Short mmCIF file of the C-alpha atoms (twelve columns), coordinates in Angstrom:
data_MODEL
# 
_entry.id   MODEL 
# 
loop_
_atom_site.group_PDB 
_atom_site.id 
_atom_site.type_symbol 
_atom_site.label_atom_id 
_atom_site.label_alt_id 
_atom_site.label_comp_id 
_atom_site.label_asym_id 
_atom_site.label_seq_id 
_atom_site.Cartn_x 
_atom_site.Cartn_y 
_atom_site.Cartn_z 
_atom_site.pdbx_PDB_model_num 
ATOM 1   C CA . MET A 1   0.000  0.000   0.000  1 
ATOM 2   C CA . SER A 2   1.309  3.423   -0.961 1 
ATOM 3   C CA . PRO A 3   2.077  5.851   1.890  1 
ATOM 4   C CA . SER A 4   -0.269 8.746   2.492  1 
ATOM 5   C CA . PRO A 5   0.814  12.155  1.142  1 
ATOM 6   C CA . SER A 6   1.641  13.392  4.654  1 
ATOM 7   C CA . THR A 7   3.695  10.255  5.422  1 
ATOM 8   C CA . GLU A 8   5.580  10.631  2.158  1 
ATOM 9   C CA . ALA A 9   6.288  14.322  2.771  1 
ATOM 10  C CA . ALA A 10  7.498  13.684  6.335  1 
ATOM 11  C CA . ALA A 11  9.740  10.826  5.209  1 
ATOM 12  C CA . GLN A 12  11.223 12.894  2.383  1 
ATOM 13  C CA . TYR A 13  11.939 15.688  4.872  1 
ATOM 14  C CA . LEU A 14  13.757 13.348  7.274  1 
ATOM 15  C CA . VAL A 15  15.717 11.659  4.487  1 
ATOM 16  C CA . ALA A 16  16.908 15.053  3.248  1 
ATOM 17  C CA . ALA A 17  18.007 15.948  6.790  1 
ATOM 18  C CA . ARG A 18  19.889 12.649  7.118  1 
ATOM 19  C CA . ARG A 19  21.701 13.165  3.839  1 
ATOM 20  C CA . ALA A 20  22.614 16.724  4.756  1 
ATOM 21  C CA . ARG A 21  23.912 15.450  8.128  1 
ATOM 22  C CA . ARG A 22  22.665 18.621  9.708  1 
ATOM 23  C CA . PRO A 23  19.767 18.918  12.194 1 
ATOM 24  C CA . GLY A 24  17.031 21.420  11.493 1 
ATOM 25  C CA . ASP A 25  13.464 22.337  12.329 1 
ATOM 26  C CA . ARG A 26  10.864 19.773  13.324 1 
ATOM 27  C CA . LEU A 27  8.530  18.337  10.711 1 
ATOM 28  C CA . PRO A 28  6.210  20.800  8.967  1 
ATOM 29  C CA . GLU A 29  2.942  20.940  10.897 1 
ATOM 30  C CA . PRO A 30  0.699  19.259  8.251  1 
ATOM 31  C CA . ASN A 31  3.040  16.246  8.127  1 
ATOM 32  C CA . ARG A 32  3.578  15.631  11.834 1 
ATOM 33  C CA . PRO A 33  2.531  12.228  13.189 1 
ATOM 34  C CA . HIS A 34  0.069  12.321  16.064 1 
ATOM 35  C CA . ASP A 35  0.354  8.738   17.289 1 
ATOM 36  C CA . CYS A 36  2.804  5.831   17.277 1 
ATOM 37  C CA . GLU A 37  1.267  4.103   14.270 1 
ATOM 38  C CA . SER A 38  1.576  7.133   12.001 1 
ATOM 39  C CA . ALA A 39  5.126  7.679   13.310 1 
ATOM 40  C CA . LEU A 40  6.065  4.093   12.491 1 
ATOM 41  C CA . ALA A 41  4.680  4.530   8.983  1 
ATOM 42  C CA . ILE A 42  7.045  7.478   8.481  1 
ATOM 43  C CA . GLN A 43  9.940  5.525   9.971  1 
ATOM 44  C CA . HIS A 44  9.272  2.613   7.601  1 
ATOM 45  C CA . ARG A 45  9.064  4.896   4.580  1 
ATOM 46  C CA . VAL A 46  12.373 6.558   5.522  1 
ATOM 47  C CA . SER A 47  14.002 3.116   5.407  1 
ATOM 48  C CA . GLU A 48  12.508 2.471   1.978  1 
ATOM 49  C CA . LEU A 49  13.714 5.802   0.615  1 
ATOM 50  C CA . LEU A 50  17.237 5.417   1.994  1 
ATOM 51  C CA . GLY A 51  17.451 2.005   0.389  1 
ATOM 52  C CA . GLY A 52  20.422 0.792   2.418  1 
ATOM 53  C CA . PRO A 53  20.437 -2.221  4.727  1 
ATOM 54  C CA . ILE A 54  19.260 -2.020  8.312  1 
ATOM 55  C CA . GLY A 55  22.255 -3.127  10.363 1 
ATOM 56  C CA . GLY A 56  20.530 -3.110  13.730 1 
ATOM 57  C CA . TRP A 57  17.791 -1.783  15.965 1 
ATOM 58  C CA . LYS A 58  17.389 0.167   19.164 1 
ATOM 59  C CA . ALA A 59  14.517 -0.799  21.423 1 
ATOM 60  C CA . ALA A 60  13.044 -0.302  24.868 1 
ATOM 61  C CA . ILE A 61  10.097 -1.837  26.655 1 
ATOM 62  C CA . PRO A 62  7.005  0.256   25.791 1 
ATOM 63  C CA . ALA A 63  5.858  2.581   28.555 1 
ATOM 64  C CA . GLN A 64  2.425  4.197   28.716 1 
ATOM 65  C CA . ASP A 65  1.630  3.057   25.153 1 
ATOM 66  C CA . LYS A 66  4.786  4.733   23.819 1 
ATOM 67  C CA . ILE A 67  6.578  2.345   21.463 1 
ATOM 68  C CA . SER A 68  10.310 3.031   21.594 1 
ATOM 69  C CA . VAL A 69  11.976 1.412   18.598 1 
ATOM 70  C CA . GLY A 70  14.110 2.507   15.668 1 
ATOM 71  C CA . PRO A 71  16.252 1.055   12.884 1 
ATOM 72  C CA . ILE A 72  19.988 1.695   12.854 1 
ATOM 73  C CA . TYR A 73  21.301 1.716   9.313  1 
ATOM 74  C CA . ALA A 74  24.434 -0.265  8.451  1 
ATOM 75  C CA . SER A 75  26.095 2.932   7.214  1 
ATOM 76  C CA . ASP A 76  25.767 4.396   10.734 1 
ATOM 77  C CA . ILE A 77  27.368 1.450   12.552 1 
ATOM 78  C CA . TYR A 78  31.085 1.772   13.336 1 
ATOM 79  C CA . ARG A 79  33.468 -0.873  14.599 1 
ATOM 80  C CA . ALA A 80  36.804 0.942   14.395 1 
ATOM 81  C CA . SER A 81  38.023 4.101   16.120 1 
ATOM 82  C CA . PRO A 82  37.820 7.018   15.533 1 
ATOM 83  C CA . CYS A 83  34.036 7.057   15.512 1 
ATOM 84  C CA . PRO A 84  32.641 10.061  13.609 1 
ATOM 85  C CA . VAL A 85  30.196 12.115  15.644 1 
ATOM 86  C CA . ARG A 86  28.066 15.135  14.854 1 
ATOM 87  C CA . PRO A 87  28.656 17.046  18.102 1 
ATOM 88  C CA . SER A 88  26.152 18.835  20.289 1 
ATOM 89  C CA . LYS A 89  27.523 21.983  21.921 1 
ATOM 90  C CA . GLY A 90  31.058 20.701  21.424 1 
ATOM 91  C CA . SER A 91  30.540 17.275  22.982 1 
ATOM 92  C CA . ALA A 92  29.461 13.786  21.966 1 
ATOM 93  C CA . ARG A 93  26.188 12.638  23.513 1 
ATOM 94  C CA . ILE A 94  26.366 8.889   24.052 1 
ATOM 95  C CA . GLU A 95  24.665 6.089   25.945 1 
ATOM 96  C CA . PRO A 96  26.660 3.048   27.143 1 
ATOM 97  C CA . GLU A 97  24.728 -0.115  26.338 1 
ATOM 98  C CA . VAL A 98  24.947 -3.880  25.942 1 
ATOM 99  C CA . ALA A 99  23.819 -5.177  22.558 1 
ATOM 100 C CA . PHE A 100 23.089 -8.555  21.002 1 
ATOM 101 C CA . VAL A 101 24.168 -9.773  17.559 1 
ATOM 102 C CA . LEU A 102 21.840 -12.284 15.934 1 
ATOM 103 C CA . GLY A 103 23.241 -15.441 14.416 1 
ATOM 104 C CA . GLN A 104 19.989 -16.457 12.759 1 
ATOM 105 C CA . ASP A 105 16.809 -14.865 11.446 1 
ATOM 106 C CA . LEU A 106 13.802 -14.250 13.676 1 
ATOM 107 C CA . GLY A 107 11.393 -13.640 10.827 1 
ATOM 108 C CA . PRO A 108 7.656  -13.060 10.835 1 
ATOM 109 C CA . ARG A 109 5.464  -15.966 11.910 1 
ATOM 110 C CA . GLY A 110 2.030  -16.615 13.339 1 
ATOM 111 C CA . THR A 111 3.101  -17.586 16.864 1 
ATOM 112 C CA . PRO A 112 5.242  -15.588 19.301 1 
ATOM 113 C CA . TYR A 113 8.885  -16.468 19.803 1 
ATOM 114 C CA . THR A 114 9.736  -17.889 23.194 1 
ATOM 115 C CA . GLU A 115 12.512 -16.397 25.287 1 
ATOM 116 C CA . ALA A 116 14.487 -19.612 24.801 1 
ATOM 117 C CA . GLU A 117 14.229 -19.316 21.000 1 
ATOM 118 C CA . ILE A 118 15.383 -15.705 21.066 1 
ATOM 119 C CA . ARG A 119 18.322 -16.478 23.348 1 
ATOM 120 C CA . ALA A 120 19.324 -19.329 21.052 1 
ATOM 121 C CA . ALA A 121 19.408 -16.919 18.100 1 
ATOM 122 C CA . ILE A 122 22.060 -14.697 19.760 1 
ATOM 123 C CA . SER A 123 25.561 -15.249 18.385 1 
ATOM 124 C CA . GLU A 124 27.399 -12.500 20.292 1 
ATOM 125 C CA . THR A 125 26.938 -9.974  23.051 1 
ATOM 126 C CA . ARG A 126 28.908 -6.745  22.700 1 
ATOM 127 C CA . LEU A 127 29.608 -3.542  24.575 1 
ATOM 128 C CA . THR A 128 28.320 -0.575  22.585 1 
ATOM 129 C CA . LEU A 129 27.897 3.171   22.619 1 
ATOM 130 C CA . GLU A 130 24.796 4.627   21.062 1 
ATOM 131 C CA . VAL A 131 25.566 8.077   19.664 1 
ATOM 132 C CA . LEU A 132 22.581 10.399  20.003 1 
ATOM 133 C CA . GLY A 133 21.717 13.172  17.596 1 
ATOM 134 C CA . GLY A 134 18.677 13.075  15.360 1 
ATOM 135 C CA . ARG A 135 17.346 15.258  12.605 1 
ATOM 136 C CA . TYR A 136 15.828 17.893  14.900 1 
ATOM 137 C CA . ALA A 137 17.900 20.796  16.220 1 
ATOM 138 C CA . ASP A 138 15.823 20.975  19.419 1 
ATOM 139 C CA . PRO A 139 14.794 17.353  20.172 1 
ATOM 140 C CA . GLU A 140 13.887 18.101  23.788 1 
ATOM 141 C CA . ASN A 141 10.895 20.121  22.613 1 
ATOM 142 C CA . VAL A 142 9.680  17.650  19.992 1 
ATOM 143 C CA . PRO A 143 6.622  15.505  20.875 1 
ATOM 144 C CA . PHE A 144 7.165  11.770  21.203 1 
ATOM 145 C CA . PRO A 145 5.572  10.685  17.879 1 
ATOM 146 C CA . GLU A 146 7.978  12.909  15.948 1 
ATOM 147 C CA . LYS A 147 10.930 11.419  17.830 1 
ATOM 148 C CA . LEU A 148 9.658  7.951   16.982 1 
ATOM 149 C CA . ALA A 149 9.337  8.893   13.313 1 
ATOM 150 C CA . ASP A 150 13.019 9.885   13.432 1 
ATOM 151 C CA . ALA A 151 14.217 6.535   14.867 1 
ATOM 152 C CA . MET A 152 14.331 7.799   18.448 1 
ATOM 153 C CA . ASN A 153 17.159 10.301  18.031 1 
ATOM 154 C CA . ASN A 154 19.735 7.753   16.865 1 
ATOM 155 C CA . GLN A 155 22.805 9.121   15.111 1 
ATOM 156 C CA . ALA A 156 25.129 6.119   15.142 1 
ATOM 157 C CA . LEU A 157 26.240 3.021   17.002 1 
ATOM 158 C CA . PHE A 158 29.816 2.212   17.971 1 
ATOM 159 C CA . VAL A 159 30.312 -1.519  18.469 1 
ATOM 160 C CA . GLY A 160 32.937 -2.548  21.011 1 
ATOM 161 C CA . PRO A 161 34.329 -5.865  22.204 1 
ATOM 162 C CA . VAL A 162 32.568 -9.166  22.715 1 
ATOM 163 C CA . VAL A 163 31.444 -9.976  26.248 1 
ATOM 164 C CA . PRO A 164 32.504 -13.588 26.888 1 
ATOM 165 C CA . HIS A 165 29.799 -15.869 28.267 1 
ATOM 166 C CA . ALA A 166 27.531 -12.848 28.540 1 
ATOM 167 C CA . LEU A 167 24.259 -14.714 28.951 1 
ATOM 168 C CA . GLU A 168 25.704 -16.452 31.997 1 
ATOM 169 C CA . GLN A 169 26.608 -13.137 33.618 1 
ATOM 170 C CA . LYS A 170 24.681 -10.583 35.588 1 
ATOM 171 C CA . LEU A 171 23.773 -7.836  33.130 1 
ATOM 172 C CA . ASP A 172 21.253 -5.886  35.183 1 
ATOM 173 C CA . ALA A 173 23.628 -3.538  37.011 1 
ATOM 174 C CA . PHE A 174 27.330 -2.750  37.341 1 
ATOM 175 C CA . PRO A 175 29.608 0.284   37.819 1 
ATOM 176 C CA . LEU A 176 30.680 2.272   34.752 1 
ATOM 177 C CA . THR A 177 33.780 4.439   34.549 1 
ATOM 178 C CA . VAL A 178 35.166 6.657   31.792 1 
ATOM 179 C CA . ASP A 179 38.896 7.413   31.734 1 
ATOM 180 C CA . GLY A 180 40.754 9.812   29.435 1 
ATOM 181 C CA . PRO A 181 44.240 11.307  29.087 1 
ATOM 182 C CA . ALA A 182 43.618 13.553  32.083 1 
ATOM 183 C CA . GLY A 183 42.562 10.642  34.299 1 
ATOM 184 C CA . LEU A 184 39.125 9.643   35.564 1 
ATOM 185 C CA . HIS A 185 36.425 11.485  33.632 1 
ATOM 186 C CA . LEU A 186 33.377 10.131  35.439 1 
ATOM 187 C CA . THR A 187 31.922 7.146   37.253 1 
ATOM 188 C CA . ARG A 188 28.315 5.998   37.375 1 
ATOM 189 C CA . ALA A 189 26.294 3.237   39.026 1 
ATOM 190 C CA . GLY A 190 24.947 1.562   35.897 1 
ATOM 191 C CA . VAL A 191 21.468 0.059   36.113 1 
ATOM 192 C CA . HIS A 192 19.517 -1.261  33.139 1 
ATOM 193 C CA . PRO A 193 16.139 0.523   32.820 1 
ATOM 194 C CA . SER A 194 14.286 -2.712  31.970 1 
ATOM 195 C CA . GLY A 195 16.027 -4.836  34.599 1 
ATOM 196 C CA . HIS A 196 17.967 -6.756  31.935 1 
ATOM 197 C CA . PRO A 197 18.939 -5.909  28.323 1 
ATOM 198 C CA . LEU A 198 17.356 -9.135  27.066 1 
ATOM 199 C CA . ALA A 199 13.876 -7.863  27.960 1 
ATOM 200 C CA . PRO A 200 13.724 -5.276  25.127 1 
ATOM 201 C CA . LEU A 201 15.101 -7.861  22.678 1 
ATOM 202 C CA . TYR A 202 12.333 -10.316 23.625 1 
ATOM 203 C CA . TRP A 203 9.767  -7.589  23.018 1 
ATOM 204 C CA . LEU A 204 11.329 -6.364  19.766 1 
ATOM 205 C CA . ALA A 205 11.548 -9.801  18.163 1 
ATOM 206 C CA . ASN A 206 7.833  -10.404 18.626 1 
ATOM 207 C CA . PHE A 207 6.839  -6.817  17.844 1 
ATOM 208 C CA . LEU A 208 8.561  -6.905  14.445 1 
ATOM 209 C CA . SER A 209 7.353  -10.435 13.749 1 
ATOM 210 C CA . GLY A 210 3.772  -9.347  14.413 1 
ATOM 211 C CA . ARG A 211 4.164  -6.531  11.890 1 
ATOM 212 C CA . GLY A 212 5.376  -8.876  9.175  1 
ATOM 213 C CA . GLU A 213 8.979  -7.677  9.419  1 
ATOM 214 C CA . GLY A 214 11.344 -9.503  11.761 1 
ATOM 215 C CA . LEU A 215 14.997 -9.506  12.699 1 
ATOM 216 C CA . LYS A 216 17.771 -10.806 10.448 1 
ATOM 217 C CA . ALA A 217 20.996 -12.669 11.098 1 
ATOM 218 C CA . GLY A 218 23.875 -10.234 11.485 1 
ATOM 219 C CA . GLN A 219 21.753 -7.419  12.868 1 
ATOM 220 C CA . ILE A 220 22.655 -5.987  16.265 1 
ATOM 221 C CA . VAL A 221 20.036 -4.945  18.819 1 
ATOM 222 C CA . THR A 222 20.949 -2.386  21.455 1 
ATOM 223 C CA . ALA A 223 18.546 -2.215  24.323 1 
ATOM 224 C CA . GLY A 224 18.867 0.789   26.613 1 
ATOM 225 C CA . SER A 225 21.398 2.931   28.448 1 
ATOM 226 C CA . TYR A 226 22.757 1.927   31.819 1 
ATOM 227 C CA . CYS A 227 23.172 5.520   32.968 1 
ATOM 228 C CA . GLY A 228 21.236 7.839   30.680 1 
ATOM 229 C CA . VAL A 229 23.068 10.267  28.407 1 
ATOM 230 C CA . LEU A 230 26.759 11.040  28.904 1 
ATOM 231 C CA . GLU A 231 28.421 14.087  27.372 1 
ATOM 232 C CA . LEU A 232 31.971 13.094  26.450 1 
ATOM 233 C CA . PRO A 233 34.850 15.078  24.938 1 
ATOM 234 C CA . LEU A 234 35.790 14.871  21.279 1 
ATOM 235 C CA . GLY A 235 39.181 13.901  19.930 1 
ATOM 236 C CA . ALA A 236 40.540 12.251  23.087 1 
ATOM 237 C CA . PRO A 237 41.181 8.523   23.610 1 
ATOM 238 C CA . LEU A 238 38.578 7.243   26.064 1 
ATOM 239 C CA . ARG A 239 38.256 3.987   27.994 1 
ATOM 240 C CA . ILE A 240 34.721 3.083   29.053 1 
ATOM 241 C CA . ALA A 241 34.870 0.275   31.600 1 
ATOM 242 C CA . PHE A 242 31.760 -1.873  32.053 1 
ATOM 243 C CA . ASP A 243 32.804 -3.390  35.376 1 
ATOM 244 C CA . GLY A 244 33.244 -7.150  35.106 1 
ATOM 245 C CA . LEU A 245 32.252 -7.241  31.427 1 
ATOM 246 C CA . GLY A 246 35.052 -5.480  29.559 1 
ATOM 247 C CA . ILE A 247 36.493 -2.201  28.364 1 
ATOM 248 C CA . LEU A 248 35.485 -0.253  25.280 1 
ATOM 249 C CA . SER A 249 38.200 2.043   23.886 1 
ATOM 250 C CA . VAL A 250 37.317 4.774   21.400 1 
ATOM 251 C CA . VAL A 251 38.065 8.234   20.088 1 
ATOM 252 C CA . LEU A 252 34.880 10.168  19.382 1 
ATOM 253 C CA . ALA A 253 35.862 12.509  16.578 1 
ATOM 254 C CA . ASN A 254 34.038 15.431  15.009 1 
ATOM 255 C CA . ALA A 255 32.629 14.047  11.756 1 
ATOM 256 C CA . SER A 256 33.293 17.322  9.914  1 
ATOM 257 C CA . THR A 257 36.961 17.285  10.918 1 
ATOM 258 C CA . LEU A 258 37.327 13.681  9.788  1 
ATOM 259 C CA . ALA A 259 35.644 14.474  6.493  1 
ATOM 260 C CA . ASP A 260 37.979 17.444  5.902  1 
ATOM 261 C CA . ALA A 261 41.018 15.305  6.648  1 
ATOM 262 C CA . SER A 262 39.768 12.581  4.319  1 
ATOM 263 C CA . ASN A 263 39.147 15.066  1.509  1 
ATOM 264 C CA . LYS A 264 42.644 16.531  1.906  1 
ATOM 265 C CA . ALA A 265 44.184 13.049  1.846  1 
ATOM 266 C CA . GLN A 266 42.282 12.138  -1.307 1 
ATOM 267 C CA . ALA A 267 43.343 15.387  -2.978 1 
ATOM 268 C CA . TYR A 268 46.968 14.673  -2.045 1 
ATOM 269 C CA . VAL A 269 46.794 11.190  -3.563 1 
ATOM 270 C CA . LYS A 270 45.325 12.586  -6.790 1 
ATOM 271 C CA . GLU A 271 48.087 15.214  -7.020 1 
ATOM 272 C CA . ALA A 272 50.737 12.563  -6.417 1 
ATOM 273 C CA . LYS A 273 49.424 10.555  -9.353 1 
# 
């Protein structure tokens, strides 16, 4: 079924903002979604228009009928440092999370997946950082349906090391520390908002299956921050320690600076030829 004119216009607007890599005003008033279903229609159409593969998902247990879910496109998933970031007020806004990589499809079907089936489909558990920064310049003053239409303010995902024997470990709470060149940057008592990061994955697998979509092997699902949003410095080597699980090392670099450096390097290579 073809999208409605307002859905199409909203999706085109968000796709243009993604391609420009620059946040702007909220959706034009006639095209704003007013509930989760219309927001999800926009979100789905954005994926169609972008045309690239969905490399993962972010999800949280619904609260008060608010469905918190969004695709993370493969082009926005990084596994090597430096990780390009579009900064907010000179800093990177990130959320430390534990994510699950699927080793097999959990496609659409008529009966719900059991927790045992979903656990069996996990091939890896990894430490991750979700980088926040959507297509709105002032996301704090944007109503929830518009945030949902824009994939819940996701900018990127940095994928860190594997957590050995993760499903045998306690993943509900642990201390988090961030160290940099100047020493300890911050420490937090990390607590998962859903009690365990598997809970949002259980919900997401059956939510997408019920909509005729599903999860695919190779996709990564990140399932909620252990300590809300952290504002971290750009350009400095950082060590984020998930106590007892591992250490994620990364440089969060201004995407514009990286792009300028890349362009200069390419120009140098062309001149050398």
